[in-house]
Residue frames relative to the residue before (quaternion, step in Angstrom):
aa qw qx qy qz dx dy dz
M 1.0000 0.0000 0.0000 0.0000 0.00 0.00 0.00
L 0.3975 -0.7300 0.5116 0.2173 3.54 -1.04 0.81
V 0.6117 -0.5276 0.4361 0.3966 3.53 -1.30 0.31
P 0.3761 -0.7417 0.5016 0.2385 3.64 -0.78 0.90
D 0.4814 0.6285 -0.4426 0.4211 3.54 0.56 1.21
D 0.3388 -0.7801 0.4930 0.1831 3.59 -0.59 1.10
N 0.6728 0.5034 -0.2951 0.4549 3.61 1.24 -0.22
Y 0.1943 0.8377 -0.4963 0.1189 3.57 1.12 0.61
E 0.6537 0.5186 -0.3397 0.4340 3.64 1.04 -0.58
S 0.4926 0.6574 -0.4388 0.3642 3.60 1.24 -0.01
F 0.5856 0.5526 -0.3776 0.4572 3.59 1.25 -0.26
L 0.0036 -0.8121 0.5819 -0.0426 3.60 0.11 1.27
D 0.0688 0.8285 -0.5400 0.1316 3.56 -0.13 1.31
S 0.8072 -0.1022 0.1065 0.5715 3.60 -0.27 -1.25
R 0.3163 0.7579 -0.5060 0.2637 3.56 1.21 0.43
I 0.2499 -0.7363 0.6136 0.1376 3.53 -1.05 0.90
E 0.4172 -0.7400 0.4672 0.2451 3.57 -0.56 1.11
G 0.7227 0.4197 -0.3254 0.4423 3.53 -1.24 0.53
F 0.3509 -0.6932 0.5829 0.2377 3.54 -1.35 -0.23
M 0.3483 -0.8146 0.4294 0.1751 3.55 -0.16 1.34
Y 0.7211 0.4306 -0.2464 0.4836 3.60 1.20 -0.42
K 0.3178 0.8086 -0.4614 0.1795 3.60 1.25 0.20
D 0.7374 0.3825 -0.2274 0.5081 3.61 1.12 -0.54
H 0.4736 0.6894 -0.4347 0.3339 3.57 1.28 0.02
V 0.2733 -0.7308 0.6028 0.1673 3.56 -1.05 0.84
P 0.2464 -0.8215 0.4923 0.1482 3.62 -0.20 1.20
P 0.4887 -0.6430 0.4930 0.3235 3.60 -1.08 0.62
K 0.6935 -0.4823 0.3330 0.4189 3.57 -1.28 0.20
S 0.8045 -0.0033 0.0152 0.5938 3.58 1.09 -0.61
V 0.0301 -0.7569 0.6527 0.0143 3.53 -1.27 0.59
D 0.0177 -0.7941 0.6074 -0.0128 3.58 -0.99 0.82
W 0.2190 -0.8108 0.5336 0.0995 3.57 -0.27 1.28
V 0.5374 0.5833 -0.4171 0.4438 3.59 1.22 -0.26
K 0.6771 0.4780 -0.2838 0.4823 3.57 0.89 -0.94
K 0.6699 0.4810 -0.2961 0.4819 3.57 1.13 -0.61
R 0.4192 -0.7655 0.4120 0.2618 3.58 1.36 0.13
V 0.5005 0.6115 -0.4719 0.3910 3.56 0.82 1.00
V 0.6317 0.4941 -0.3196 0.5046 3.59 1.30 0.34
T 0.3188 -0.7314 0.5701 0.1960 3.58 -0.88 0.95
P 0.6436 -0.5296 0.3677 0.4123 3.63 -1.16 0.42
P 0.6231 -0.5298 0.4029 0.4108 3.62 -1.16 0.48
H 0.1890 -0.7761 0.5992 0.0536 3.54 -0.94 1.02
V 0.3507 -0.7856 0.4598 0.2201 3.59 -0.23 1.23
Q 0.3917 -0.7122 0.5354 0.2294 3.56 -0.93 0.91
R 0.2988 -0.7643 0.5498 0.1560 3.56 -1.10 0.72
G 0.7491 0.2163 -0.1628 0.6046 3.55 1.28 -0.01
Q 0.6761 -0.4477 0.3636 0.4585 3.55 -1.12 -0.68
D 0.3840 0.7570 -0.4320 0.3048 3.53 1.00 0.93
C 0.1508 0.8225 -0.5311 0.1366 3.59 1.07 0.72
W 0.6203 0.5740 -0.3345 0.4170 3.57 1.03 -0.82
A 0.6466 0.5070 -0.3170 0.4736 3.59 1.06 -0.74
H 0.6486 0.5144 -0.3148 0.4643 3.59 0.99 -0.84
A 0.6622 0.5057 -0.3065 0.4602 3.58 0.95 -0.88
A 0.6739 0.4945 -0.2974 0.4613 3.58 0.94 -0.87
V 0.6760 0.4892 -0.2998 0.4624 3.57 0.85 -0.95
G 0.6225 0.5401 -0.3389 0.4537 3.58 1.04 -0.73
A 0.6455 0.5138 -0.3178 0.4672 3.57 1.04 -0.76
V 0.6520 0.4975 -0.3134 0.4788 3.58 1.02 -0.77
E 0.6054 0.5418 -0.3502 0.4661 3.59 1.02 -0.75
G 0.6761 0.5203 -0.2914 0.4328 3.56 0.93 -0.93
I 0.7176 0.4287 -0.2767 0.4740 3.58 0.72 -0.99
N 0.6048 0.5428 -0.3611 0.4573 3.59 1.10 -0.57
A 0.6538 0.5017 -0.3110 0.4733 3.59 0.99 -0.82
I 0.6377 0.5235 -0.3237 0.4631 3.58 1.03 -0.78
R 0.7265 0.4467 -0.2495 0.4588 3.59 0.88 -0.92
T 0.7977 0.3185 -0.1448 0.4912 3.62 1.01 -0.78
G 0.4315 -0.7005 0.4655 0.3262 3.60 1.17 -0.43
K 0.6695 0.4646 -0.2898 0.5019 3.60 1.27 0.19
L 0.2271 -0.7642 0.5898 0.1286 3.59 -0.73 1.06
I 0.0084 0.8108 -0.5792 0.0838 3.56 -0.49 1.26
K 0.3704 -0.7064 0.5560 0.2337 3.59 -0.84 0.96
L 0.1737 -0.8139 0.5520 0.0519 3.56 -0.66 1.16
S 0.6039 -0.6424 0.3858 0.2715 3.53 -1.30 0.45
E 0.2676 -0.7300 0.6132 0.1394 3.56 -0.63 1.17
Q 0.6194 0.5840 -0.3450 0.3952 3.57 1.04 -0.77
Q 0.6170 0.5389 -0.3497 0.4546 3.59 1.01 -0.70
V 0.6316 0.5167 -0.3294 0.4749 3.59 1.02 -0.77
L 0.6717 0.5018 -0.3014 0.4540 3.59 0.90 -0.90
D 0.7207 0.4631 -0.2563 0.4476 3.58 0.87 -0.95
C 0.8212 0.3436 -0.1100 0.4422 3.54 0.87 -0.98
N 0.6143 0.5725 -0.3590 0.4074 3.61 1.16 -0.38
N 0.1476 -0.8464 0.5073 0.0670 3.57 0.20 1.26
L 0.5746 0.6065 -0.3976 0.3794 3.61 1.08 -0.55
S 0.7589 0.3368 -0.2115 0.5156 3.60 0.87 -0.86
N 0.7338 0.4224 -0.2559 0.4664 3.59 0.87 -0.87
G 0.6908 0.4927 -0.2931 0.4406 3.54 0.87 -0.93
T 0.6895 0.4842 -0.2844 0.4574 3.58 1.02 -0.75
Y 0.8229 0.2784 -0.1015 0.4849 3.55 0.87 -0.99
G 0.5419 -0.6034 0.4203 0.4069 3.59 1.21 -0.22
Y 0.6377 -0.5622 0.3678 0.3769 3.55 -1.14 0.67
G 0.7245 0.4159 -0.3300 0.4396 3.52 -1.03 0.83
Y 0.7414 0.3651 -0.2216 0.5176 3.57 1.09 -0.54
G 0.3050 0.7542 -0.5453 0.2018 3.55 -1.01 0.74
Y 0.3110 -0.7114 0.5950 0.2076 3.51 -1.38 0.03
P 0.5925 -0.5797 0.4129 0.3774 3.60 -1.05 0.62
H 0.6705 0.5094 -0.3371 0.4210 3.63 0.86 -0.81
L 0.6134 0.5229 -0.3592 0.4704 3.60 1.15 -0.49
A 0.6040 0.5295 -0.3496 0.4823 3.58 1.15 -0.58
F 0.6310 0.5184 -0.3339 0.4708 3.59 0.98 -0.80
D 0.6504 0.5205 -0.3222 0.4497 3.56 0.94 -0.86
Y 0.6292 0.5220 -0.3348 0.4686 3.59 0.99 -0.80
I 0.6652 0.5134 -0.3116 0.4437 3.59 0.83 -0.98
F 0.6468 0.5106 -0.3134 0.4720 3.57 0.99 -0.84
R 0.7236 0.4531 -0.2576 0.4525 3.59 0.74 -1.05
N 0.6574 0.5135 -0.3016 0.4618 3.59 1.15 -0.62
G 0.4780 -0.6667 0.4443 0.3600 3.56 1.20 -0.33
G 0.7992 -0.2624 0.1134 0.5288 3.55 1.21 0.48
L 0.3715 -0.6937 0.5779 0.2164 3.51 -1.43 0.00
A 0.4410 -0.7207 0.4797 0.2366 3.56 -0.96 0.93
P 0.5553 -0.5573 0.4824 0.3852 3.58 -1.22 0.38
E 0.5886 -0.5817 0.4204 0.3721 3.59 -1.11 0.59
A 0.5656 0.6052 -0.3823 0.4096 3.59 1.13 -0.55
L 0.7182 0.4040 -0.2392 0.5135 3.59 1.17 -0.58
Y 0.7862 0.1550 -0.0610 0.5951 3.60 1.20 -0.48
P 0.1288 -0.8637 0.4830 0.0641 3.62 0.42 1.25
Y 0.5196 -0.6440 0.4834 0.2857 3.54 -1.26 0.61
V 0.0534 -0.7899 0.6105 0.0220 3.59 -0.94 0.94
G 0.4757 -0.7394 0.3873 0.2773 3.59 1.26 -0.17
K 0.7390 0.2434 -0.2416 0.5799 3.58 1.18 0.37
R 0.5740 -0.6346 0.3951 0.3342 3.53 -1.07 0.71
G 0.0062 -0.7850 0.6190 -0.0228 3.53 -1.06 0.87
P 0.7438 -0.3616 0.2780 0.4885 3.58 -1.25 -0.22
C 0.4790 -0.6672 0.4915 0.2897 3.56 -1.04 0.78
R 0.2052 -0.7640 0.6040 0.0974 3.54 -0.82 1.07
K 0.3481 -0.7521 0.5249 0.1940 3.55 -0.81 0.99
I 0.0720 -0.7595 0.6464 0.0109 3.53 -0.86 1.08
H 0.1734 -0.8502 0.4941 0.0542 3.56 -0.47 1.18
S 0.7829 0.2216 -0.1426 0.5635 3.60 1.20 -0.05
E 0.7888 0.3446 -0.2345 0.4516 3.55 -1.35 0.03
M 0.3571 0.7457 -0.4733 0.3040 3.55 0.90 1.00
V 0.3452 -0.6711 0.6117 0.2371 3.54 -1.25 0.61
T 0.1862 -0.8288 0.5249 0.0537 3.57 -0.61 1.14
I 0.1372 -0.7379 0.6478 0.1308 3.53 -1.37 0.30
D 0.4450 -0.7128 0.4887 0.2348 3.57 -1.27 0.37
G 0.7504 -0.2593 0.1706 0.5835 3.58 1.30 0.22
Y 0.3166 -0.7338 0.5575 0.2249 3.57 -1.20 -0.42
Q 0.1789 -0.7557 0.6159 0.1327 3.53 -1.34 0.27
F 0.3954 -0.6562 0.5792 0.2785 3.52 -1.34 0.36
V 0.4211 -0.6336 0.5801 0.2911 3.54 -1.25 0.54
P 0.5685 -0.5839 0.4330 0.3851 3.65 -0.94 0.71
K 0.4992 -0.7110 0.4214 0.2602 3.54 -0.85 1.04
K 0.8734 0.1444 -0.1031 0.4536 3.50 -1.34 0.59
C 0.6072 0.5074 -0.3764 0.4819 3.55 0.99 0.83
E 0.2732 -0.7904 0.5260 0.1548 3.57 -0.27 1.24
F 0.5893 0.5599 -0.3869 0.4354 3.60 1.09 -0.49
S 0.6413 0.5081 -0.3222 0.4762 3.60 0.99 -0.80
L 0.6323 0.5152 -0.3318 0.4739 3.58 1.00 -0.77
R 0.6319 0.5195 -0.3234 0.4756 3.57 1.03 -0.77
Q 0.6175 0.5364 -0.3428 0.4619 3.61 0.98 -0.78
A 0.6815 0.4888 -0.2876 0.4626 3.57 0.95 -0.90
V 0.6891 0.4812 -0.2888 0.4585 3.60 0.82 -0.99
A 0.5708 0.5862 -0.3805 0.4310 3.59 1.15 -0.48
N 0.7461 0.4049 -0.2055 0.4869 3.58 1.21 -0.51
Q 0.7950 -0.1041 0.0907 0.5907 3.60 1.15 -0.50
P 0.5874 -0.5351 0.4415 0.4168 3.63 -1.19 0.29
I 0.2096 -0.8112 0.5444 0.0404 3.55 -0.97 0.97
S 0.3798 -0.6911 0.5667 0.2385 3.58 -1.05 0.79
A 0.0241 0.8025 -0.5945 0.0443 3.59 -0.88 0.94
D 0.3278 -0.7103 0.5886 0.2037 3.54 -1.16 0.70
I 0.0606 -0.8096 0.5838 -0.0064 3.57 -0.90 0.94
A 0.4712 -0.6127 0.5426 0.3289 3.53 -1.38 0.15
F 0.1447 -0.8364 0.5272 0.0402 3.56 0.12 1.33
D 0.1048 0.7791 -0.6159 0.0516 3.57 -1.02 0.80
E 0.7728 -0.4018 0.2388 0.4294 3.56 -1.33 0.02
R 0.5546 0.6063 -0.4043 0.4016 3.59 1.14 -0.40
L 0.6686 0.4621 -0.2933 0.5033 3.56 1.05 -0.71
E 0.6510 0.5344 -0.3156 0.4370 3.56 0.98 -0.83
C 0.7640 0.3873 -0.1889 0.4802 3.57 0.98 -0.87
N 0.4932 0.6835 -0.4312 0.3220 3.59 1.22 -0.25
T 0.1330 -0.8122 0.5654 0.0540 3.59 -0.84 0.95
R 0.8028 -0.0812 0.0249 0.5901 3.60 1.14 -0.41
G 0.6675 0.4810 -0.3672 0.4338 3.55 -1.23 0.36
I 0.5466 -0.5878 0.4830 0.3499 3.54 -1.37 0.04
I 0.2608 -0.7962 0.5316 0.1240 3.57 -0.59 1.16
D 0.0591 -0.7856 0.6159 -0.0093 3.56 -1.02 0.90
D 0.3981 -0.7294 0.5012 0.2414 3.60 -1.00 0.75
M 0.3678 -0.7705 0.4568 0.2497 3.59 1.31 0.03
G 0.7047 -0.4996 0.2605 0.4312 3.56 1.02 0.82
S 0.6020 0.5850 -0.3559 0.4108 3.60 1.23 0.21
C 0.1838 0.8279 -0.5078 0.1514 3.56 1.13 0.71
G 0.2397 -0.7832 0.5615 0.1180 3.57 -0.94 0.93
K 0.7813 -0.2947 0.2461 0.4920 3.56 -1.18 -0.65
L 0.5225 -0.6262 0.4785 0.3253 3.55 -1.05 0.76
N 0.0789 0.8334 -0.5358 0.1105 3.57 -0.69 1.09
H 0.7670 0.2834 -0.1318 0.5604 3.60 1.25 0.03
S 0.2434 -0.7726 0.5712 0.1326 3.58 -1.08 0.75
V 0.0469 -0.7867 0.6154 -0.0145 3.56 -1.04 0.88
L 0.3990 -0.6728 0.5574 0.2783 3.55 -1.36 0.05
V 0.2565 -0.7531 0.5877 0.1472 3.58 -0.74 1.07
V 0.0882 -0.8598 0.5027 -0.0189 3.56 -0.41 1.27
A 0.8120 0.0572 -0.0113 0.5807 3.62 1.21 -0.24
Y 0.0113 -0.7533 0.6525 0.0815 3.51 -1.38 0.19
G 0.1608 0.7818 -0.5914 0.1146 3.54 -1.23 0.45
A 0.3651 -0.6962 0.5602 0.2611 3.55 -1.22 -0.54
T 0.5031 -0.6400 0.4887 0.3138 3.55 -1.20 0.56
S 0.6908 -0.4600 0.3529 0.4321 3.56 -1.33 0.09
K 0.6816 0.4553 -0.2733 0.5035 3.58 1.26 -0.43
G 0.6114 -0.6155 0.3233 0.3780 3.57 1.30 0.21
R 0.4870 0.6524 -0.4572 0.3580 3.61 1.18 0.15
K 0.3031 -0.7962 0.5051 0.1383 3.55 -0.62 1.18
F 0.0276 -0.8138 0.5796 -0.0319 3.55 -1.07 0.78
W 0.2988 -0.6407 0.6646 0.2421 3.45 -1.54 0.21
I 0.1873 -0.7116 0.6449 0.2065 3.56 -1.31 0.23
I 0.1052 -0.7969 0.5939 0.0325 3.55 -0.81 1.04
K 0.3135 -0.6903 0.6195 0.2035 3.51 -1.25 0.63
D 0.0798 -0.8424 0.5321 -0.0300 3.58 -0.50 1.24
S 0.3330 -0.7698 0.5167 0.1719 3.56 -0.75 1.08
A 0.5884 0.5796 -0.3778 0.4184 3.62 1.17 -0.40
T 0.7722 0.3039 -0.1584 0.5350 3.59 0.98 -0.85
E 0.3238 -0.7740 0.4718 0.2711 3.58 1.35 -0.22
K 0.6548 0.4683 -0.3400 0.4862 3.56 0.86 0.94
L 0.4832 -0.5930 0.5429 0.3466 3.50 -1.42 0.01
I 0.1228 -0.8064 0.5783 0.0136 3.56 -0.94 0.93
Y 0.3468 -0.6918 0.5937 0.2206 3.55 -1.09 0.82
M 0.0354 -0.7905 0.6113 -0.0121 3.57 -0.90 0.97
A 0.5592 -0.6324 0.4199 0.3332 3.59 -0.94 0.89
R 0.1701 -0.7757 0.6039 0.0678 3.56 -1.11 0.83
N 0.8268 0.1409 -0.1492 0.5237 3.57 -1.12 0.76
V 0.1804 0.8277 -0.5041 0.1681 3.55 0.78 1.11
G 0.6385 -0.5292 0.3399 0.4436 3.61 1.21 -0.11
S 0.6458 0.4772 -0.3119 0.5079 3.57 1.20 -0.51
K 0.5361 -0.6485 0.4313 0.3255 3.59 -0.90 0.88
G 0.7089 0.4588 -0.2639 0.4662 3.56 1.04 -0.72
G 0.4713 -0.6825 0.4383 0.3463 3.58 1.25 -0.21
A 0.6743 -0.4683 0.3681 0.4365 3.56 -1.28 0.22
F 0.8428 0.0511 -0.1021 0.5260 3.55 -0.94 1.01
G 0.6040 -0.6097 0.3410 0.3836 3.59 1.18 0.53
I 0.2568 0.8317 -0.4735 0.1347 3.58 1.22 0.34
A 0.7330 0.3994 -0.2365 0.4972 3.61 1.12 -0.55
R 0.4928 0.6913 -0.4198 0.3209 3.60 1.23 0.12
S 0.8031 -0.0218 0.0373 0.5943 3.60 1.07 -0.64
A 0.2116 0.7649 -0.5734 0.2032 3.56 -0.24 1.30
C 0.0033 -0.7982 0.6016 -0.0306 3.56 -1.09 0.71
F 0.1279 -0.8040 0.5790 0.0436 3.55 -1.24 0.34
P 0.4853 -0.6477 0.4943 0.3172 3.58 -1.15 0.55
V 0.2918 -0.7228 0.5996 0.1814 3.54 -1.14 0.69
K 0.0611 0.7848 -0.6128 0.0695 3.56 -0.84 1.00
I 0.1899 -0.8126 0.5467 0.0691 3.55 -0.63 1.15
V 0.8120 0.1783 -0.0575 0.5528 3.58 0.90 -0.95
G 0.6441 -0.5327 0.3948 0.3814 3.56 -1.35 0.06
N 0.5875 -0.5711 0.4516 0.3533 3.56 -1.32 -0.39
K 0.3870 -0.7065 0.5429 0.2375 3.53 -1.22 0.52
Q 0.8726 0.0525 -0.0367 0.4842 3.56 -1.12 0.78
L 0.4232 0.6946 -0.4759 0.3346 3.57 0.88 0.93
K 0.3214 -0.7285 0.5750 0.1879 3.55 -0.73 1.09
I 0.5105 -0.6359 0.4778 0.3266 3.58 -1.21 0.38
Y 0.0484 -0.7978 0.6009 -0.0067 3.57 -0.72 1.11
C 0.2042 0.7961 -0.5416 0.1764 3.57 1.06 0.72
H 0.3249 -0.7141 0.5829 0.2116 3.55 -1.10 0.71
A 0.4781 -0.7279 0.4078 0.2743 3.55 -0.53 1.21
Q 0.6499 0.5328 -0.3399 0.4221 3.59 0.97 -0.77
W 0.6280 0.5219 -0.3510 0.4583 3.60 1.10 -0.52
A 0.6725 0.4789 -0.3003 0.4777 3.56 1.08 -0.63
D 0.7423 0.4444 -0.2231 0.4491 3.59 1.03 -0.79
N 0.7266 0.4368 -0.2430 0.4714 3.58 1.02 -0.76
N 0.5134 -0.6043 0.5042 0.3422 3.54 -1.24 0.45
M 0.4211 -0.7336 0.4717 0.2489 3.58 -0.56 1.16
Y 0.6274 0.5671 -0.3405 0.4108 3.56 1.16 -0.46
N 0.5124 0.5908 -0.4432 0.4382 3.56 1.25 0.38
M 0.4188 0.7175 -0.4597 0.3138 3.58 1.31 0.08
Q 0.6212 -0.5120 0.4348 0.4037 3.53 -1.31 0.35
G 0.7699 0.3339 -0.2570 0.4793 3.57 -1.10 0.69
A 0.7945 -0.1995 0.1817 0.5440 3.58 -1.01 -0.80
P 0.6484 -0.1571 -0.7275 -0.1602 1.51 -2.29 0.85
Y 0.1418 -0.7257 0.6683 0.0813 3.50 -1.05 0.86
T 0.6440 -0.5190 0.3696 0.4234 3.58 -1.21 0.15
I 0.0223 0.7919 -0.6090 0.0385 3.56 -0.82 1.02
D 0.3112 -0.7311 0.5801 0.1789 3.53 -1.21 0.56
C-alpha cells in the first residue's frame, strides 16, 4: 500500500534530476524475465508492496550491471527505512523512498543475510556485502512511451490502481477499460511486447498475487491501464559492488522463469 499523500515527490533526496533514457529508441519488445534478471514473485505478508517493487528493481539493475542475479532483502527496507516507515507507520511507503534508503545506507543486503518475515522488526546493521545504487529517477508522468523507454533498459517500479480485476485475472491481457482509480499498489514492470494479432501489453511482477500479469499497453489513456504510467521510478546504478559474495540461487539460473504461476501463458 502506498502512502496516502499526493505530494510524495516533494521528498527530494537521492533523486537524480532528469530522465536518463529520454533519447533512447526502445525496441518493439523487451523481456527481462527471459534475460534472467528477475527473481520469482515473492508474496507480501503485509502492505509492503512498495518494498517488493523497489527491491525487485534493484535486483534487476544489479543483475544487468554485474551479470549476477541476487535475491535482496525486502525485510531490511521494512526494518530500517525510517523515512517511509517511521513517518507513516508500518505498511505505508513508496518505492522511491526505499531507493533513497538503499542509497543513504550504502547498499542493501542479500536476503540470505537478512531474511523476509513480513512484519517490521528491529533494524539489523549489515556492514558489508551490500548491493549499492547511485540514486534514482522518476519516469516522466502519464507517458507510456517514456515508460517503454525505461523498461527497455531495466525493470521499473510502478504504482497502479489495483482492484479485483487484477486479483482475479487468470489469463489474457487485463484492461481497466478507462476506469482507473487512485494509485494504491506498487508493482515491478518486467517486460513489454505485443501479441501475434498486434495487441500490446506490459508484464508486471506482482507481490500481492504472487504472479506475473499481462496488462494492456497503449490503451489511449495518458496514464495507461490501471494508471501504470502515472508514477514510475527506477534505481540508477553505474558501477558494480564492493566485497560482495555471490548469493545466486541455482534454481533461478537453471530453471525457466516462465514456469512461474500466472503469466506468461499463451496469448494471441
